[in-house]
C-alpha positions in Angstrom: 36.5 -4.8 -2.8 33.7 -5.7 -5.3 34.4 -6.7 -8.8 33.5 -4.0 -11.4 30.6 -6.0 -12.9 29.0 -6.7 -9.5 29.0 -3.1 -8.3 27.9 -1.8 -11.7 25.0 -4.4 -11.9 23.8 -3.2 -8.5 24.0 0.5 -9.5 22.2 -0.2 -12.8 19.4 -2.1 -11.0 18.9 0.7 -8.5 18.9 3.2 -11.3 16.4 1.3 -13.4 14.0 0.7 -10.4 14.2 4.4 -9.4 13.6 5.4 -13.1 10.6 3.2 -13.4 9.1 4.5 -10.2 9.8 8.1 -11.2 8.3 7.4 -14.7 5.2 5.9 -13.2 4.8 8.8 -10.8 5.2 11.4 -13.5 2.9 10.0 -16.1 0.3 12.7 -15.7 3.0 15.4 -16.1 4.6 13.9 -19.2 1.3 12.9 -20.9 1.1 16.3 -22.5 4.5 15.9 -24.1 3.8 12.4 -25.7 2.4 12.0 -29.2 1.2 8.7 -30.5 2.2 6.9 -27.3 0.1 6.3 -24.2 1.7 7.3 -20.9 1.0 3.8 -19.7 2.5 2.1 -22.8 4.1 -1.2 -21.6 6.4 -1.5 -24.5 7.9 1.9 -23.7 8.2 1.1 -20.0 10.1 -2.1 -20.9 12.1 -1.0 -23.8 13.7 2.1 -22.3 15.1 0.4 -19.1 16.2 -2.6 -21.2 18.1 -0.4 -23.7 19.7 1.6 -20.9 20.7 -1.6 -19.1 22.3 -3.1 -22.2 24.2 0.2 -22.8 25.4 0.2 -19.2 26.5 -3.4 -19.5 28.5 -2.6 -22.7 30.0 0.5 -21.1 31.4 -1.7 -18.3 32.2 -4.8 -20.3 34.4 -3.1 -23.0 36.9 -1.4 -20.6 37.0 -4.5 -18.3 37.8 -6.8 -21.2 40.5 -4.4 -22.4 42.0 -4.2 -18.9 41.9 -8.0 -18.4 44.2 -8.3 -21.4 47.0 -6.3 -19.8 49.5 -8.0 -17.6 49.4 -6.6 -14.1 53.2 -6.1 -14.0 53.0 -4.0 -17.2 50.2 -1.9 -15.8 52.3 -1.3 -12.6 55.4 -0.4 -14.6 53.3 2.1 -16.7 52.5 4.0 -13.5 
């Protein structure tokens, strides 16, 4: 069984790569919806995946930190 961080990092990486590939492939389609931003804007292509990656890391880190503070015996007795 993989630790939660490892599996989440792998899933996040796959999601970011697929998202960037999809965004690059759909630039002509979304160009009409963008205002004041180029479809090939490198800041947008870097900022969006970076922000999503940080949010995903926080979404995993907070519950894992909280769960690590609980004694295993207490968690089993709660069940």
